PyMOL Python script that loads the backbone (N, CA, C, O; Angstrom):
from pymol import cmd

cmd.read_pdbstr("""\
ATOM      1  N   MET A   1       3.786  23.631 124.606  1.00  0.00           N
ATOM      2  CA  MET A   1       4.892  24.000 125.447  1.00  0.00           C
ATOM      3  C   MET A   1       4.718  25.461 125.844  1.00  0.00           C
ATOM      4  O   MET A   1       4.325  26.302 125.036  1.00  0.00           O
ATOM      5  N   ILE A   2       5.015  25.733 127.086  1.00  0.00           N
ATOM      6  CA  ILE A   2       5.017  27.098 127.582  1.00  0.00           C
ATOM      7  C   ILE A   2       6.396  27.363 128.178  1.00  0.00           C
ATOM      8  O   ILE A   2       6.909  26.579 128.976  1.00  0.00           O
ATOM      9  N   ILE A   3       6.984  28.492 127.769  1.00  0.00           N
ATOM     10  CA  ILE A   3       8.321  28.848 128.251  1.00  0.00           C
ATOM     11  C   ILE A   3       8.168  29.968 129.265  1.00  0.00           C
ATOM     12  O   ILE A   3       7.554  30.997 128.985  1.00  0.00           O
ATOM     13  N   LEU A   4       8.728  29.758 130.435  1.00  0.00           N
ATOM     14  CA  LEU A   4       8.598  30.702 131.537  1.00  0.00           C
ATOM     15  C   LEU A   4       9.974  31.187 131.961  1.00  0.00           C
ATOM     16  O   LEU A   4      10.959  30.454 131.879  1.00  0.00           O
ATOM     17  N   ASP A   5      10.026  32.440 132.418  1.00  0.00           N
ATOM     18  CA  ASP A   5      11.276  32.888 133.006  1.00  0.00           C
ATOM     19  C   ASP A   5      11.283  32.452 134.470  1.00  0.00           C
ATOM     20  O   ASP A   5      10.397  31.712 134.899  1.00  0.00           O
ATOM     21  N   ASN A   6      12.243  32.889 135.215  1.00  0.00           N
ATOM     22  CA  ASN A   6      12.397  32.405 136.588  1.00  0.00           C
ATOM     23  C   ASN A   6      11.785  33.332 137.625  1.00  0.00           C
ATOM     24  O   ASN A   6      12.232  33.361 138.772  1.00  0.00           O
ATOM     25  N   ALA A   7      10.771  34.086 137.234  1.00  0.00           N
ATOM     26  CA  ALA A   7      10.066  34.918 138.208  1.00  0.00           C
ATOM     27  C   ALA A   7       9.473  34.009 139.283  1.00  0.00           C
ATOM     28  O   ALA A   7       8.978  32.921 138.990  1.00  0.00           O
ATOM     29  N   SER A   8       9.531  34.462 140.506  1.00  0.00           N
ATOM     30  CA  SER A   8       9.089  33.613 141.624  1.00  0.00           C
ATOM     31  C   SER A   8       7.634  33.185 141.479  1.00  0.00           C
ATOM     32  O   SER A   8       7.291  32.068 141.867  1.00  0.00           O
ATOM     33  N   PHE A   9       6.767  34.036 140.933  1.00  0.00           N
ATOM     34  CA  PHE A   9       5.367  33.660 140.792  1.00  0.00           C
ATOM     35  C   PHE A   9       5.160  32.592 139.727  1.00  0.00           C
ATOM     36  O   PHE A   9       4.124  31.928 139.732  1.00  0.00           O
ATOM     37  N   HIS A  10       6.115  32.404 138.807  1.00  0.00           N
ATOM     38  CA  HIS A  10       6.005  31.326 137.824  1.00  0.00           C
ATOM     39  C   HIS A  10       6.335  29.963 138.434  1.00  0.00           C
ATOM     40  O   HIS A  10       5.964  28.926 137.884  1.00  0.00           O
ATOM     41  N   LYS A  11       7.022  29.969 139.554  1.00  0.00           N
ATOM     42  CA  LYS A  11       7.440  28.714 140.170  1.00  0.00           C
ATOM     43  C   LYS A  11       6.640  28.374 141.430  1.00  0.00           C
ATOM     44  O   LYS A  11       6.967  27.418 142.133  1.00  0.00           O
ATOM     45  N   ARG A  12       5.599  29.152 141.715  1.00  0.00           N
ATOM     46  CA  ARG A  12       4.778  28.862 142.891  1.00  0.00           C
ATOM     47  C   ARG A  12       4.138  27.495 142.742  1.00  0.00           C
ATOM     48  O   ARG A  12       3.670  27.135 141.662  1.00  0.00           O
ATOM     49  N   LYS A  13       4.119  26.746 143.811  1.00  0.00           N
ATOM     50  CA  LYS A  13       3.591  25.382 143.765  1.00  0.00           C
ATOM     51  C   LYS A  13       2.130  25.347 143.347  1.00  0.00           C
ATOM     52  O   LYS A  13       1.728  24.453 142.602  1.00  0.00           O
ATOM     53  N   ASP A  14       1.325  26.303 143.812  1.00  0.00           N
ATOM     54  CA  ASP A  14      -0.091  26.301 143.441  1.00  0.00           C
ATOM     55  C   ASP A  14      -0.276  26.591 141.951  1.00  0.00           C
ATOM     56  O   ASP A  14      -1.165  26.024 141.315  1.00  0.00           O
ATOM     57  N   ILE A  15       0.548  27.458 141.401  1.00  0.00           N
ATOM     58  CA  ILE A  15       0.464  27.756 139.962  1.00  0.00           C
ATOM     59  C   ILE A  15       0.866  26.541 139.145  1.00  0.00           C
ATOM     60  O   ILE A  15       0.176  26.169 138.196  1.00  0.00           O
ATOM     61  N   LEU A  16       1.992  25.918 139.515  1.00  0.00           N
ATOM     62  CA  LEU A  16       2.454  24.731 138.789  1.00  0.00           C
ATOM     63  C   LEU A  16       1.447  23.591 138.892  1.00  0.00           C
ATOM     64  O   LEU A  16       1.224  22.872 137.918  1.00  0.00           O
ATOM     65  N   ALA A  17       0.834  23.420 140.067  1.00  0.00           N
ATOM     66  CA  ALA A  17      -0.181  22.375 140.233  1.00  0.00           C
ATOM     67  C   ALA A  17      -1.403  22.676 139.374  1.00  0.00           C
ATOM     68  O   ALA A  17      -1.988  21.767 138.786  1.00  0.00           O
ATOM     69  N   HIS A  18      -1.788  23.941 139.298  1.00  0.00           N
ATOM     70  CA  HIS A  18      -2.935  24.325 138.473  1.00  0.00           C
ATOM     71  C   HIS A  18      -2.666  24.029 136.997  1.00  0.00           C
ATOM     72  O   HIS A  18      -3.527  23.490 136.301  1.00  0.00           O
ATOM     73  N   ILE A  19      -1.487  24.378 136.530  1.00  0.00           N
ATOM     74  CA  ILE A  19      -1.137  24.101 135.134  1.00  0.00           C
ATOM     75  C   ILE A  19      -1.157  22.597 134.876  1.00  0.00           C
ATOM     76  O   ILE A  19      -1.681  22.143 133.859  1.00  0.00           O
ATOM     77  N   LYS A  20      -0.590  21.833 135.793  1.00  0.00           N
ATOM     78  CA  LYS A  20      -0.540  20.382 135.621  1.00  0.00           C
ATOM     79  C   LYS A  20      -1.940  19.775 135.599  1.00  0.00           C
ATOM     80  O   LYS A  20      -2.211  18.864 134.816  1.00  0.00           O
ATOM     81  N   THR A  21      -2.833  20.278 136.458  1.00  0.00           N
ATOM     82  CA  THR A  21      -4.196  19.746 136.538  1.00  0.00           C
ATOM     83  C   THR A  21      -5.061  20.196 135.369  1.00  0.00           C
ATOM     84  O   THR A  21      -5.734  19.384 134.733  1.00  0.00           O
ATOM     85  N   GLU A  22      -5.039  21.490 135.092  1.00  0.00           N
ATOM     86  CA  GLU A  22      -5.931  22.059 134.084  1.00  0.00           C
ATOM     87  C   GLU A  22      -5.417  21.928 132.653  1.00  0.00           C
ATOM     88  O   GLU A  22      -6.202  21.956 131.705  1.00  0.00           O
ATOM     89  N   MET A  23      -4.105  21.786 132.497  1.00  0.00           N
ATOM     90  CA  MET A  23      -3.510  21.710 131.161  1.00  0.00           C
ATOM     91  C   MET A  23      -2.486  20.571 131.126  1.00  0.00           C
ATOM     92  O   MET A  23      -1.288  20.823 131.001  1.00  0.00           O
ATOM     93  N   PRO A  24      -2.947  19.332 131.234  1.00  0.00           N
ATOM     94  CA  PRO A  24      -2.005  18.211 131.348  1.00  0.00           C
ATOM     95  C   PRO A  24      -1.111  18.009 130.130  1.00  0.00           C
ATOM     96  O   PRO A  24      -0.066  17.368 130.243  1.00  0.00           O
ATOM     97  N   ASN A  25      -1.488  18.532 128.982  1.00  0.00           N
ATOM     98  CA  ASN A  25      -0.679  18.350 127.776  1.00  0.00           C
ATOM     99  C   ASN A  25       0.348  19.469 127.577  1.00  0.00           C
ATOM    100  O   ASN A  25       1.104  19.459 126.606  1.00  0.00           O
ATOM    101  N   ILE A  26       0.369  20.416 128.488  1.00  0.00           N
ATOM    102  CA  ILE A  26       1.311  21.534 128.390  1.00  0.00           C
ATOM    103  C   ILE A  26       2.631  21.135 129.045  1.00  0.00           C
ATOM    104  O   ILE A  26       2.659  20.672 130.185  1.00  0.00           O
ATOM    105  N   ILE A  27       3.709  21.322 128.312  1.00  0.00           N
ATOM    106  CA  ILE A  27       5.052  21.071 128.843  1.00  0.00           C
ATOM    107  C   ILE A  27       5.601  22.417 129.298  1.00  0.00           C
ATOM    108  O   ILE A  27       5.581  23.392 128.547  1.00  0.00           O
ATOM    109  N   ARG A  28       6.086  22.461 130.525  1.00  0.00           N
ATOM    110  CA  ARG A  28       6.663  23.689 131.079  1.00  0.00           C
ATOM    111  C   ARG A  28       8.171  23.640 130.943  1.00  0.00           C
ATOM    112  O   ARG A  28       8.809  22.675 131.363  1.00  0.00           O
ATOM    113  N   GLU A  29       8.739  24.681 130.356  1.00  0.00           N
ATOM    114  CA  GLU A  29      10.192  24.825 130.252  1.00  0.00           C
ATOM    115  C   GLU A  29      10.563  26.161 130.866  1.00  0.00           C
ATOM    116  O   GLU A  29       9.929  27.178 130.582  1.00  0.00           O
ATOM    117  N   PHE A  30      11.586  26.162 131.708  1.00  0.00           N
ATOM    118  CA  PHE A  30      12.053  27.394 132.323  1.00  0.00           C
ATOM    119  C   PHE A  30      13.343  27.842 131.651  1.00  0.00           C
ATOM    120  O   PHE A  30      14.220  27.032 131.349  1.00  0.00           O
ATOM    121  N   LEU A  31      13.441  29.146 131.424  1.00  0.00           N
ATOM    122  CA  LEU A  31      14.684  29.700 130.899  1.00  0.00           C
ATOM    123  C   LEU A  31      15.782  29.532 131.941  1.00  0.00           C
ATOM    124  O   LEU A  31      15.492  29.487 133.137  1.00  0.00           O
ATOM    125  N   PRO A  32      17.022  29.440 131.514  1.00  0.00           N
ATOM    126  CA  PRO A  32      18.112  29.385 132.488  1.00  0.00           C
ATOM    127  C   PRO A  32      18.137  30.686 133.305  1.00  0.00           C
ATOM    128  O   PRO A  32      17.750  31.738 132.795  1.00  0.00           O
ATOM    129  N   PRO A  33      18.584  30.624 134.554  1.00  0.00           N
ATOM    130  CA  PRO A  33      18.671  31.842 135.366  1.00  0.00           C
ATOM    131  C   PRO A  33      19.577  32.890 134.705  1.00  0.00           C
ATOM    132  O   PRO A  33      20.581  32.559 134.076  1.00  0.00           O
ATOM    133  N   TYR A  34      19.198  34.146 134.865  1.00  0.00           N
ATOM    134  CA  TYR A  34      19.986  35.282 134.347  1.00  0.00           C
ATOM    135  C   TYR A  34      20.284  35.142 132.861  1.00  0.00           C
ATOM    136  O   TYR A  34      21.436  35.233 132.436  1.00  0.00           O
ATOM    137  N   SER A  35      19.238  34.922 132.081  1.00  0.00           N
ATOM    138  CA  SER A  35      19.433  34.747 130.642  1.00  0.00           C
ATOM    139  C   SER A  35      18.482  35.646 129.846  1.00  0.00           C
ATOM    140  O   SER A  35      17.651  35.139 129.093  1.00  0.00           O
ATOM    141  N   PRO A  36      18.589  36.962 129.999  1.00  0.00           N
ATOM    142  CA  PRO A  36      17.697  37.836 129.247  1.00  0.00           C
ATOM    143  C   PRO A  36      17.906  37.733 127.741  1.00  0.00           C
ATOM    144  O   PRO A  36      17.044  38.147 126.966  1.00  0.00           O
ATOM    145  N   ASP A  37      19.049  37.182 127.320  1.00  0.00           N
ATOM    146  CA  ASP A  37      19.293  37.024 125.887  1.00  0.00           C
ATOM    147  C   ASP A  37      18.333  36.025 125.255  1.00  0.00           C
ATOM    148  O   ASP A  37      18.158  36.039 124.037  1.00  0.00           O
ATOM    149  N   TYR A  38      17.703  35.154 126.051  1.00  0.00           N
ATOM    150  CA  TYR A  38      16.716  34.219 125.522  1.00  0.00           C
ATOM    151  C   TYR A  38      15.298  34.768 125.638  1.00  0.00           C
ATOM    152  O   TYR A  38      14.361  34.176 125.102  1.00  0.00           O
ATOM    153  N   ASN A  39      15.132  35.876 126.323  1.00  0.00           N
ATOM    154  CA  ASN A  39      13.808  36.422 126.579  1.00  0.00           C
ATOM    155  C   ASN A  39      13.658  37.730 125.798  1.00  0.00           C
ATOM    156  O   ASN A  39      14.070  38.791 126.266  1.00  0.00           O
ATOM    157  N   LEU A  40      13.070  37.645 124.616  1.00  0.00           N
ATOM    158  CA  LEU A  40      12.998  38.796 123.716  1.00  0.00           C
ATOM    159  C   LEU A  40      12.162  39.938 124.262  1.00  0.00           C
ATOM    160  O   LEU A  40      12.304  41.075 123.812  1.00  0.00           O
ATOM    161  N   ILE A  41      11.288  39.656 125.229  1.00  0.00           N
ATOM    162  CA  ILE A  41      10.493  40.735 125.799  1.00  0.00           C
ATOM    163  C   ILE A  41      11.390  41.769 126.469  1.00  0.00           C
ATOM    164  O   ILE A  41      11.013  42.935 126.588  1.00  0.00           O
ATOM    165  N   GLU A  42      12.582  41.347 126.911  1.00  0.00           N
ATOM    166  CA  GLU A  42      13.511  42.300 127.530  1.00  0.00           C
ATOM    167  C   GLU A  42      13.893  43.399 126.545  1.00  0.00           C
ATOM    168  O   GLU A  42      14.000  44.564 126.929  1.00  0.00           O
ATOM    169  N   LEU A  43      14.099  43.042 125.285  1.00  0.00           N
ATOM    170  CA  LEU A  43      14.440  44.041 124.270  1.00  0.00           C
ATOM    171  C   LEU A  43      13.241  44.933 123.967  1.00  0.00           C
ATOM    172  O   LEU A  43      13.402  46.130 123.729  1.00  0.00           O
ATOM    173  N   VAL A  44      12.043  44.358 123.975  1.00  0.00           N
ATOM    174  CA  VAL A  44      10.834  45.155 123.751  1.00  0.00           C
ATOM    175  C   VAL A  44      10.680  46.188 124.867  1.00  0.00           C
ATOM    176  O   VAL A  44      10.449  47.367 124.598  1.00  0.00           O
ATOM    177  N   TRP A  45      10.808  45.737 126.132  1.00  0.00           N
ATOM    178  CA  TRP A  45      10.681  46.666 127.259  1.00  0.00           C
ATOM    179  C   TRP A  45      11.775  47.730 127.205  1.00  0.00           C
ATOM    180  O   TRP A  45      11.517  48.906 127.461  1.00  0.00           O
ATOM    181  N   HIS A  46      12.989  47.316 126.872  1.00  0.00           N
ATOM    182  CA  HIS A  46      14.084  48.283 126.779  1.00  0.00           C
ATOM    183  C   HIS A  46      13.768  49.346 125.735  1.00  0.00           C
ATOM    184  O   HIS A  46      13.962  50.537 125.982  1.00  0.00           O
ATOM    185  N   SER A  47      13.286  48.927 124.577  1.00  0.00           N
ATOM    186  CA  SER A  47      12.960  49.869 123.506  1.00  0.00           C
ATOM    187  C   SER A  47      11.832  50.805 123.923  1.00  0.00           C
ATOM    188  O   SER A  47      11.876  51.998 123.624  1.00  0.00           O
ATOM    189  N   ALA A  48      10.821  50.275 124.611  1.00  0.00           N
ATOM    190  CA  ALA A  48       9.696  51.104 125.059  1.00  0.00           C
ATOM    191  C   ALA A  48      10.164  52.112 126.105  1.00  0.00           C
ATOM    192  O   ALA A  48       9.801  53.287 126.048  1.00  0.00           O
ATOM    193  N   LYS A  49      10.974  51.647 127.063  1.00  0.00           N
ATOM    194  CA  LYS A  49      11.468  52.565 128.100  1.00  0.00           C
ATOM    195  C   LYS A  49      12.361  53.644 127.491  1.00  0.00           C
ATOM    196  O   LYS A  49      12.319  54.801 127.909  1.00  0.00           O
ATOM    197  N   GLU A  50      13.164  53.263 126.506  1.00  0.00           N
ATOM    198  CA  GLU A  50      14.039  54.229 125.841  1.00  0.00           C
ATOM    199  C   GLU A  50      13.207  55.292 125.122  1.00  0.00           C
ATOM    200  O   GLU A  50      13.570  56.468 125.109  1.00  0.00           O
ATOM    201  N   TYR A  51      12.092  54.871 124.525  1.00  0.00           N
ATOM    202  CA  TYR A  51      11.237  55.791 123.781  1.00  0.00           C
ATOM    203  C   TYR A  51      10.571  56.813 124.702  1.00  0.00           C
ATOM    204  O   TYR A  51      10.449  57.982 124.338  1.00  0.00           O
ATOM    205  N   ILE A  52      10.139  56.385 125.890  1.00  0.00           N
ATOM    206  CA  ILE A  52       9.409  57.297 126.771  1.00  0.00           C
ATOM    207  C   ILE A  52      10.302  58.051 127.758  1.00  0.00           C
ATOM    208  O   ILE A  52       9.838  58.952 128.457  1.00  0.00           O
ATOM    209  N   ALA A  53      11.588  57.679 127.813  1.00  0.00           N
ATOM    210  CA  ALA A  53      12.500  58.337 128.755  1.00  0.00           C
ATOM    211  C   ALA A  53      12.611  59.826 128.445  1.00  0.00           C
ATOM    212  O   ALA A  53      12.582  60.236 127.285  1.00  0.00           O
ATOM    213  N   HIS A  54      12.737  60.608 129.474  1.00  0.00           N
ATOM    214  CA  HIS A  54      12.952  62.054 129.380  1.00  0.00           C
ATOM    215  C   HIS A  54      11.780  62.792 128.732  1.00  0.00           C
ATOM    216  O   HIS A  54      11.958  63.880 128.186  1.00  0.00           O
ATOM    217  N   ARG A  55      10.594  62.210 128.791  1.00  0.00           N
ATOM    218  CA  ARG A  55       9.385  62.892 128.317  1.00  0.00           C
ATOM    219  C   ARG A  55       8.532  63.229 129.535  1.00  0.00           C
ATOM    220  O   ARG A  55       8.514  62.488 130.518  1.00  0.00           O
ATOM    221  N   LEU A  56       7.850  64.319 129.461  1.00  0.00           N
ATOM    222  CA  LEU A  56       6.939  64.709 130.525  1.00  0.00           C
ATOM    223  C   LEU A  56       5.509  64.426 130.084  1.00  0.00           C
ATOM    224  O   LEU A  56       5.127  64.721 128.951  1.00  0.00           O
ATOM    225  N   PHE A  57       4.735  63.860 130.977  1.00  0.00           N
ATOM    226  CA  PHE A  57       3.346  63.541 130.683  1.00  0.00           C
ATOM    227  C   PHE A  57       2.453  64.352 131.606  1.00  0.00           C
ATOM    228  O   PHE A  57       2.741  64.498 132.793  1.00  0.00           O
ATOM    229  N   GLU A  58       1.379  64.873 131.059  1.00  0.00           N
ATOM    230  CA  GLU A  58       0.459  65.677 131.848  1.00  0.00           C
ATOM    231  C   GLU A  58      -0.412  64.823 132.763  1.00  0.00           C
ATOM    232  O   GLU A  58      -0.946  65.312 133.759  1.00  0.00           O
ATOM    233  N   SER A  59      -0.551  63.546 132.418  1.00  0.00           N
ATOM    234  CA  SER A  59      -1.396  62.664 133.229  1.00  0.00           C
ATOM    235  C   SER A  59      -0.972  61.218 133.015  1.00  0.00           C
ATOM    236  O   SER A  59      -0.248  60.893 132.075  1.00  0.00           O
ATOM    237  N   VAL A  60      -1.436  60.372 133.900  1.00  0.00           N
ATOM    238  CA  VAL A  60      -1.176  58.935 133.768  1.00  0.00           C
ATOM    239  C   VAL A  60      -1.868  58.406 132.517  1.00  0.00           C
ATOM    240  O   VAL A  60      -1.329  57.543 131.824  1.00  0.00           O
ATOM    241  N   SER A  61      -3.049  58.915 132.230  1.00  0.00           N
ATOM    242  CA  SER A  61      -3.768  58.435 131.044  1.00  0.00           C
ATOM    243  C   SER A  61      -3.020  58.785 129.757  1.00  0.00           C
ATOM    244  O   SER A  61      -3.085  58.035 128.783  1.00  0.00           O
ATOM    245  N   GLN A  62      -2.314  59.912 129.746  1.00  0.00           N
ATOM    246  CA  GLN A  62      -1.509  60.260 128.572  1.00  0.00           C
ATOM    247  C   GLN A  62      -0.375  59.247 128.383  1.00  0.00           C
ATOM    248  O   GLN A  62      -0.085  58.837 127.259  1.00  0.00           O
ATOM    249  N   LEU A  63       0.255  58.850 129.477  1.00  0.00           N
ATOM    250  CA  LEU A  63       1.296  57.815 129.418  1.00  0.00           C
ATOM    251  C   LEU A  63       0.698  56.485 128.973  1.00  0.00           C
ATOM    252  O   LEU A  63       1.275  55.793 128.135  1.00  0.00           O
ATOM    253  N   GLU A  64      -0.457  56.126 129.531  1.00  0.00           N
ATOM    254  CA  GLU A  64      -1.126  54.874 129.144  1.00  0.00           C
ATOM    255  C   GLU A  64      -1.465  54.870 127.660  1.00  0.00           C
ATOM    256  O   GLU A  64      -1.298  53.854 126.985  1.00  0.00           O
ATOM    257  N   ASP A  65      -1.940  56.002 127.151  1.00  0.00           N
ATOM    258  CA  ASP A  65      -2.269  56.093 125.718  1.00  0.00           C
ATOM    259  C   ASP A  65      -1.032  55.878 124.849  1.00  0.00           C
ATOM    260  O   ASP A  65      -1.095  55.196 123.826  1.00  0.00           O
ATOM    261  N   LEU A  66       0.092  56.463 125.263  1.00  0.00           N
ATOM    262  CA  LEU A  66       1.329  56.281 124.499  1.00  0.00           C
ATOM    263  C   LEU A  66       1.790  54.826 124.551  1.00  0.00           C
ATOM    264  O   LEU A  66       2.175  54.260 123.528  1.00  0.00           O
ATOM    265  N   LEU A  67       1.752  54.225 125.725  1.00  0.00           N
ATOM    266  CA  LEU A  67       2.151  52.818 125.842  1.00  0.00           C
ATOM    267  C   LEU A  67       1.246  51.917 125.014  1.00  0.00           C
ATOM    268  O   LEU A  67       1.723  50.967 124.394  1.00  0.00           O
ATOM    269  N   ASN A  68      -0.055  52.202 124.996  1.00  0.00           N
ATOM    270  CA  ASN A  68      -0.976  51.425 124.172  1.00  0.00           C
ATOM    271  C   ASN A  68      -0.612  51.550 122.699  1.00  0.00           C
ATOM    272  O   ASN A  68      -0.600  50.561 121.966  1.00  0.00           O
ATOM    273  N   LYS A  69      -0.314  52.780 122.270  1.00  0.00           N
ATOM    274  CA  LYS A  69       0.084  52.999 120.871  1.00  0.00           C
ATOM    275  C   LYS A  69       1.364  52.232 120.545  1.00  0.00           C
ATOM    276  O   LYS A  69       1.467  51.599 119.494  1.00  0.00           O
ATOM    277  N   LEU A  70       2.339  52.295 121.459  1.00  0.00           N
ATOM    278  CA  LEU A  70       3.621  51.631 121.216  1.00  0.00           C
ATOM    279  C   LEU A  70       3.501  50.117 121.223  1.00  0.00           C
ATOM    280  O   LEU A  70       3.990  49.445 120.315  1.00  0.00           O
ATOM    281  N   LEU A  71       2.846  49.578 122.255  1.00  0.00           N
ATOM    282  CA  LEU A  71       2.863  48.125 122.461  1.00  0.00           C
ATOM    283  C   LEU A  71       1.727  47.380 121.780  1.00  0.00           C
ATOM    284  O   LEU A  71       1.891  46.214 121.420  1.00  0.00           O
ATOM    285  N   ASN A  72       0.577  48.022 121.594  1.00  0.00           N
ATOM    286  CA  ASN A  72      -0.584  47.310 121.055  1.00  0.00           C
ATOM    287  C   ASN A  72      -0.960  47.697 119.633  1.00  0.00           C
ATOM    288  O   ASN A  72      -1.659  46.955 118.942  1.00  0.00           O
ATOM    289  N   GLU A  73      -0.496  48.850 119.206  1.00  0.00           N
ATOM    290  CA  GLU A  73      -0.889  49.323 117.875  1.00  0.00           C
ATOM    291  C   GLU A  73       0.279  49.380 116.897  1.00  0.00           C
ATOM    292  O   GLU A  73       0.158  49.969 115.823  1.00  0.00           O
ATOM    293  N   GLY A  74       1.394  48.780 117.253  1.00  0.00           N
ATOM    294  CA  GLY A  74       2.523  48.698 116.331  1.00  0.00           C
ATOM    295  C   GLY A  74       3.356  49.952 116.203  1.00  0.00           C
ATOM    296  O   GLY A  74       4.099  50.102 115.232  1.00  0.00           O
ATOM    297  N   GLY A  75       3.249  50.856 117.162  1.00  0.00           N
ATOM    298  CA  GLY A  75       3.995  52.100 117.077  1.00  0.00           C
ATOM    299  C   GLY A  75       5.442  52.020 117.528  1.00  0.00           C
ATOM    300  O   GLY A  75       6.215  52.951 117.302  1.00  0.00           O
ATOM    301  N   LEU A  76       5.814  50.926 118.159  1.00  0.00           N
ATOM    302  CA  LEU A  76       7.170  50.803 118.688  1.00  0.00           C
ATOM    303  C   LEU A  76       8.095  50.204 117.635  1.00  0.00           C
ATOM    304  O   LEU A  76       7.807  49.154 117.061  1.00  0.00           O
ATOM    305  N   ILE A  77       9.191  50.879 117.397  1.00  0.00           N
ATOM    306  CA  ILE A  77      10.219  50.360 116.493  1.00  0.00           C
ATOM    307  C   ILE A  77      11.297  49.735 117.366  1.00  0.00           C
ATOM    308  O   ILE A  77      11.974  50.425 118.128  1.00  0.00           O
ATOM    309  N   ILE A  78      11.446  48.438 117.249  1.00  0.00           N
ATOM    310  CA  ILE A  78      12.410  47.713 118.070  1.00  0.00           C
ATOM    311  C   ILE A  78      13.705  47.564 117.289  1.00  0.00           C
ATOM    312  O   ILE A  78      13.708  47.110 116.145  1.00  0.00           O
ATOM    313  N   LYS A  79      14.793  47.949 117.913  1.00  0.00           N
ATOM    314  CA  LYS A  79      16.112  47.836 117.293  1.00  0.00           C
ATOM    315  C   LYS A  79      16.667  46.454 117.631  1.00  0.00           C
ATOM    316  O   LYS A  79      17.443  46.306 118.575  1.00  0.00           O
ATOM    317  N   TRP A  80      16.267  45.445 116.859  1.00  0.00           N
ATOM    318  CA  TRP A  80      16.621  44.058 117.166  1.00  0.00           C
ATOM    319  C   TRP A  80      18.124  43.827 117.186  1.00  0.00           C
ATOM    320  O   TRP A  80      18.606  42.967 117.923  1.00  0.00           O
ATOM    321  N   GLU A  81      18.869  44.580 116.389  1.00  0.00           N
ATOM    322  CA  GLU A  81      20.314  44.364 116.325  1.00  0.00           C
ATOM    323  C   GLU A  81      21.038  45.052 117.479  1.00  0.00           C
ATOM    324  O   GLU A  81      22.241  44.863 117.658  1.00  0.00           O
ATOM    325  N   ARG A  82      20.329  45.830 118.244  1.00  0.00           N
ATOM    326  CA  ARG A  82      20.952  46.613 119.313  1.00  0.00           C
ATOM    327  C   ARG A  82      21.359  45.739 120.488  1.00  0.00           C
ATOM    328  O   ARG A  82      20.631  44.830 120.889  1.00  0.00           O
ATOM    329  N   LYS A  83      22.503  46.020 121.017  1.00  0.00           N
ATOM    330  CA  LYS A  83      23.003  45.307 122.193  1.00  0.00           C
ATOM    331  C   LYS A  83      22.597  46.103 123.430  1.00  0.00           C
ATOM    332  O   LYS A  83      22.857  47.303 123.521  1.00  0.00           O
ATOM    333  N   ILE A  84      21.964  45.429 124.371  1.00  0.00           N
ATOM    334  CA  ILE A  84      21.627  46.088 125.629  1.00  0.00           C
ATOM    335  C   ILE A  84      22.237  45.293 126.767  1.00  0.00           C
ATOM    336  O   ILE A  84      22.513  44.101 126.628  1.00  0.00           O
ATOM    337  N   LYS A  85      22.441  45.943 127.866  1.00  0.00           N
ATOM    338  CA  LYS A  85      22.977  45.260 129.040  1.00  0.00           C
ATOM    339  C   LYS A  85      21.886  45.118 130.067  1.00  0.00           C
ATOM    340  O   LYS A  85      21.136  46.057 130.334  1.00  0.00           O
ATOM    341  N   ASN A  86      21.805  43.942 130.638  1.00  0.00           N
ATOM    342  CA  ASN A  86      20.793  43.668 131.638  1.00  0.00           C
ATOM    343  C   ASN A  86      21.403  42.708 132.657  1.00  0.00           C
ATOM    344  O   ASN A  86      21.644  41.542 132.345  1.00  0.00           O
ATOM    345  N   LYS A  87      21.648  43.184 133.848  1.00  0.00           N
ATOM    346  CA  LYS A  87      22.219  42.361 134.914  1.00  0.00           C
ATOM    347  C   LYS A  87      23.528  41.714 134.491  1.00  0.00           C
ATOM    348  O   LYS A  87      23.816  40.576 134.863  1.00  0.00           O
ATOM    349  N   GLY A  88      24.322  42.444 133.710  1.00  0.00           N
ATOM    350  CA  GLY A  88      25.628  41.931 133.333  1.00  0.00           C
ATOM    351  C   GLY A  88      25.630  41.047 132.095  1.00  0.00           C
ATOM    352  O   GLY A  88      26.693  40.589 131.674  1.00  0.00           O
ATOM    353  N   ASN A  89      24.468  40.794 131.502  1.00  0.00           N
ATOM    354  CA  ASN A  89      24.404  39.953 130.309  1.00  0.00           C
ATOM    355  C   ASN A  89      24.057  40.819 129.099  1.00  0.00           C
ATOM    356  O   ASN A  89      23.419  41.863 129.242  1.00  0.00           O
ATOM    357  N   ALA A  90      24.463  40.401 127.943  1.00  0.00           N
ATOM    358  CA  ALA A  90      24.154  41.135 126.714  1.00  0.00           C
ATOM    359  C   ALA A  90      22.967  40.500 126.023  1.00  0.00           C
ATOM    360  O   ALA A  90      22.838  39.276 125.981  1.00  0.00           O
ATOM    361  N   VAL A  91      22.101  41.339 125.480  1.00  0.00           N
ATOM    362  CA  VAL A  91      20.966  40.876 124.707  1.00  0.00           C
ATOM    363  C   VAL A  91      21.140  41.407 123.301  1.00  0.00           C
ATOM    364  O   VAL A  91      21.414  42.591 123.106  1.00  0.00           O
ATOM    365  N   TYR A  92      20.983  40.541 122.330  1.00  0.00           N
ATOM    366  CA  TYR A  92      21.124  40.952 120.930  1.00  0.00           C
ATOM    367  C   TYR A  92      19.802  40.792 120.224  1.00  0.00           C
ATOM    368  O   TYR A  92      19.700  41.083 119.032  1.00  0.00           O
TER     369      TYR A  92
END
""", "prot")
cmd.dss("prot")
cmd.show_as("cartoon", "prot")
cmd.util.cbc("prot")
cmd.orient("prot")
């Protein structure tokens, strides 16, 4: 099973046909519209953006290095219990 949000590129007919042809055993499930509370990546992005907000970077590569440390090397501390607002919905 693959769970997709409602991004327009996830619903393109050519993409859906490719998944159906190349991965016939994969079941596609779409999240309900406007439901960031079911999409935990929203909390990850919120935490990452909160961490880098109001910082000055000398270069794009410096920002990339920090994002790599946060997202790929376990440097990001996610406040899972934190409530955030996204398009009028709460994420816990």
